[in-house]
C-alpha positions, 0 to 999 in steps of 0.5 A: 367282238360279236358286232365285228364277226357279224359284219365279217359273216355278212361280208363273206355272205355277200362275197359268196352270193356274188361268187355263186352269181358269177359261176352261174352266168359262166355256166350259162354262157358255157352251155349256150356256147356249147349248144351253138357249137354243137349246132354247127357240128350237127349241121343246123347251120348252113355254110354261106360263104365260098369255099376256097376249094377249086376244081380241075377241068381237062380242056377237050380243045387241047389234045394230049401230046407225048410231052403231055399226055394229060392234054390241056387242063385249068384249075378254077375257083368260084368267085366270092359274092363280093368279087361278083358285085366288084365285077358287075359294078365295073361293068355298069360303070363302063356301060354309063361311060359309054352312054355319055360318049355314045353316038349312034347305034355303033356306040351300042355294039362297041359298049356290049363288046367292051363290057363283055371283054372286061368281064371275060378278063376279070373272071380269067384273072380271078377264077383260073388259079393254075393250068398247063397252058403255054404261049411263045416267049415271043409272040412275033417269033415261035422259035424261041420256045414256051412260056406258061401263060399269065392270065392275069395279063389281058394280052395273054387272054387275047392270044388264046386260041379262040376255041380254047378261050371260049371252053375256059369262058364256058367253064368259068360261066358254069362254075359261077352260075349261081341262078342255075345252081339255084334252079337245079336245087329247086328241081331236085327238091320238087323231084322233077 
């Protein structure tokens, strides 16, 4: 019987040692997760993704009316880096396709114009999340009423008053100008 009790004690001791190691490992993981969580909460790690927030901008090119005392406005969001890369890649693809078919200097002008239009249409479709802008239900007949513009449709972007389109395009450009933000942050940090 002594031999059997010794084996049991030996097995229990090994099991107890294993459980102690397991508990130590679990505690180590918990402590390190707490440190990581605490560092996130204390702001030691910086957020690098685009926030899902939007900004509302009044449009100076559309005056307030009795029906809409607020005037024209657009609510914009920033492009995520992946969306910016996709937009740039599509513009480059268009440029290379135009290079193959180009004949003379008029091809260069058409290339720049098409790429600029493509970029503007993509930015309007992705960045404008809300607005109070309308256009005629029937573009050929202004008497049939108004409808909200859909900036995912190129024809609605093209139908804008040029002053309104330029103002919205400028706002989108400023919101997505990461180089300007970097320059501003460098100036703020240097005190100049």
